[in-house]
C-alpha positions in Angstrom: 149.5 221.9 134.5 148.2 222.5 131.3 144.7 222.1 129.9 145.4 218.9 127.7 146.9 217.0 130.8 144.1 218.3 133.2 141.5 216.6 131.4 143.3 213.4 131.4 141.9 210.7 133.6 145.1 208.8 135.7 145.2 204.7 135.3 146.4 203.0 137.9 149.9 200.6 136.9 148.2 197.5 137.9 145.3 198.2 135.1 147.6 198.8 132.6 149.7 195.5 133.2 147.0 193.6 133.5 145.6 194.7 130.3 149.3 194.1 128.5 149.7 191.0 129.9 146.3 189.7 129.2 147.4 190.3 125.3 150.9 188.9 125.3 150.6 186.2 128.3 148.9 182.7 128.0 145.6 182.4 130.1 147.4 180.0 132.3 149.8 182.7 133.6 147.0 185.0 134.3 145.0 182.3 136.2 148.2 182.2 138.3 148.1 185.5 138.7 144.3 185.3 139.8 145.1 182.9 142.1 147.9 184.8 144.1 145.4 187.8 144.3 142.8 185.6 146.1 145.0 183.1 148.0 145.3 184.6 151.5 141.4 185.0 151.4 140.6 181.6 150.0 143.1 179.4 152.2 142.9 181.6 155.6 146.1 183.2 157.0 147.3 180.4 159.0 147.7 178.5 155.7 149.0 181.6 153.8 151.6 182.3 156.2 153.0 178.4 155.4 151.6 177.7 152.2 152.0 179.8 148.8 151.4 179.0 145.4 154.6 178.4 143.0 153.0 177.3 139.7 150.3 176.1 137.7 149.3 173.8 134.8 146.6 172.2 133.4 144.3 172.0 136.4 147.3 171.2 138.8 148.5 173.8 141.4 151.9 173.6 142.8 151.9 174.7 146.6 155.4 175.6 148.3 154.5 174.6 151.8 157.3 175.9 155.0 157.5 172.2 156.3 156.4 168.4 156.0 154.1 168.8 158.8 152.2 171.2 157.1 152.3 168.9 154.0 150.8 166.5 156.0 147.9 168.7 157.2 147.3 170.4 154.0 146.6 167.2 152.1 143.7 166.8 154.6 142.5 170.1 153.7 143.1 169.5 149.6 139.3 169.4 148.8 138.4 172.4 150.6 141.1 174.5 149.2 140.6 173.6 146.1 136.6 174.2 146.7 137.3 177.7 148.0 139.7 178.5 145.5 137.7 178.0 142.9 134.8 179.5 144.3 136.7 183.0 144.8 138.0 182.6 140.7 134.4 181.9 139.7 135.6 179.3 138.0 136.7 175.6 137.7 140.4 176.3 137.4 142.0 174.0 139.8 141.5 170.2 140.1 144.6 169.0 142.0 147.1 170.5 144.5 150.5 169.2 144.9 152.3 170.4 147.9 156.1 170.4 148.2 158.9 171.9 150.7 159.7 175.3 149.4 160.6 178.9 149.6 157.5 180.7 151.2 157.3 184.1 149.3 155.6 187.0 151.3 
């Protein structure tokens, strides 16, 4: 390795992408990325295994759920989930969650 390359600091690709996306993507898209980042911790592993965020617009989070019984259960937990997610995001981003049966991405 030559001298000029030796002094350069390595930058992780995720830092480059966050910077680039922040410049070119609307804020709501970066909110969705942040929601994905904190999802498992905010809702807990059992819920995260059966429900995944799918879309976000104007304070409404659309969540794909594995079955109608999970939708029924999650409706009772909606307010708690909103509070936990917003706390992890450090701002009031979500004010409503809509649950629908859909594909759960890993």
